[in-house]
Each structure stands twice: as C-alpha cells, then as structure tokens.
N, C-alpha and C positions, 0 to 999 in steps of 0.2 A: 503492499498499499503507499510506501515513499520513494519507490521507483531507485532501488540505491544500480548498484551496475548488474545488468542483463545477465553478463554469461556470468559473472558468479551466482550472483541470484538462482539461474537454472541452472547452474552444477550443483549446490548444492541441494538443490529439490531434487531432482534429478538421485543424489544418493540417497537422499533421506527414501525416496518412493523403493531404491532397489534395497534397503532396509525393511520395507517394509514387506516388501515381497517377497524375501526372503523368510521372514519369521512365518509369514502368510502362507509360504511353501514347508517348514517343515512340522508346521499346525496341520497339513493335510488339505488348506485350503487351496484350488489350481484353482481357482475362478480368480486369483489376486494378481494374475498375470499381465502385463501389458495391453496383452490381447485379449484375455480375458476381460479386465474391465474395461475396455473400451468395444468391445460387442454386447454389454451389458448398458452402458452408459451413455456410446455415442451415437448417433443417429447412422445408419448401416451404411450409408455414399461414401461416410466421412471417414470412417474403422482404418481400411485401411493406409491412408493417406495421413491420418492421427497418429498412426502407429509410427509409419516409415518418418515422420517430424521430428516427433519425440525422440525418437533414435539416434535419428543424423545426428540433430543438436547435443545430446549427449557423447556421440563417440566423438566429433569432432572436436571436444573442449579436452576428452580424456583421453584422446588420441592424437593431437596435435604435429608429435614430434613424428608419424607416419609420414605428411608431409608439408615442412615447414613452410611451403609456399601457399598451399591451400588456402580457398577463401570460400565464406560463409552465406549467406543471406540467412540470417537469423532472426525470428520475429521472437522479440519476447513476450508477447502473449502465448508464446508455446508453458513458460514457465508456469501463468495460471492455469493451463490445461494439468499440470502435472502436478500442482498444488491441490488440485481439485480430487485427481485422484489419489492421492498421497490421503486426503480423509475420508475417501471413499474403502481403502486399503486398512483404514487404521480401524473402522466401522466394522470392517468382516472382521478384527480382532475386539472389539467387544468396546471398543472406545466411544465414547460420547462427545464428537465434535463441540472445542472452544467458541466462544461467543466471536474472537475473529478469524475462527475455520466455517463458521456460519455465516459470517460476513461477507467473506472469499468467494465464497458457495451463493450466494444471493447477488454477487457484484457477480460472480462468472454468468449467471443465469440471464444476467439483468440484459448481459453484452454478447453472449452469445448462442442467445435459443436457437441457433440456426444449427447449431454443431451438439449440441444434446440432447437425447432424448428424454423429454419433460418426466420431470419426477414430482417428489411431495416436498413441494417448497413454499410453504403457507403464506410468508410472507410474499412472495413474487404474485402468488394466483391469487391475492385478496384485492390488488391493485387494476386499477382499472387502464387504460390505454394511456389517456393522461399522464396519469403517475407515474408509468413507466417512463418515460419519453422525459417526464422532469426529473427524476429519478435517474436516468443513462445521463442527463446532465451533470449531475455532482463528481467536484473531482476525487480522486480516491483515497485522498485523505481525508478528504470534505466524509466519505464516503461511511468509513471506516467508523469515521468519530459520533456519527448518527446512528451508523448499524450499534455500534456497544451502548449507547443510549439507550435509543431504543429496545434493545434486549435485556437490558439492568431495569426499564423502569417497566418492561414486561414483566419478570419473574418477582418487580416488587407488589403488582397486582395478584397475583396469586397468592 
C-alpha cells in the first residue's frame, strides 16, 4: 500500500508464497500450488497467462545471473495478485486474514474484477456502481487507512 520498491516487494511476496505453498504441500493440500490456486480463483481465460506471468517475474529476479543483459517488462500489479494468492494459501492453512490482508483483497477486488472469479466479498458486493467507482479513485495509502478504520468500526458495532 505504500508503493515501495516493486522488485523487492515482488521478490519477497513470491518467496512468502513459496513458503506457504510448501507448508500446504507438506500437509497434503495439493490445491495450494500456483496452478491449483489460479484454477480455483482466476477466471479460466486468464489462468495460463497469470501463472506464466507470476513465474516469469520471480524467475527473472531470482536467477538474474543466467543472463546479465536480459531485460524484462515487469508489471508491479503481479505482486498484488501474488499477495492475494498468499492470503488464500494461508486460509487453506486455517489462518484468518488480518485487517491489512482484507484491505488488500478489497483493493484487488475493486481494481481487477476482470481477473478473479467472483467470490464472497461482502464489502464490495454491498456497494452500488457509483460507490465502487468512487472507491477506485482513492489512493492506495488512503484506501488502507479507510479500510482499517471501517473494519475496526465494524468490530466495535458487533
């Protein structure tokens, strides 16, 4: 949410994803592979491209010594997709999402509805078209602050 160094962020989030995938695999949850998660949560027409693009970025940054002159056109949005897959993978391990993780899922749901299969997201589903468009205009950092405040207020009301 703070738009830090995109290469560092992508490298770290993919490493985190790999750890989550490995733990799931050791526990016998084969659905936690990159392909398995993409098949369950990404629209079918985007699965192969999503998996390829996610792997390409990580491989390029991890193995830059293979071709020191190579250049890659990297899309930092891939990190957001990988974050979402991490959250899903943690859910398969029984972890409940934190407020920041929920904010990220909401951000991603707002900005990439074309990519992900619609899932249970009561915050986004409760909004009308004008509200959704208004929320898409909010800067990431402000979105995070507003999301955290809203989630805290919702807990207080319960």
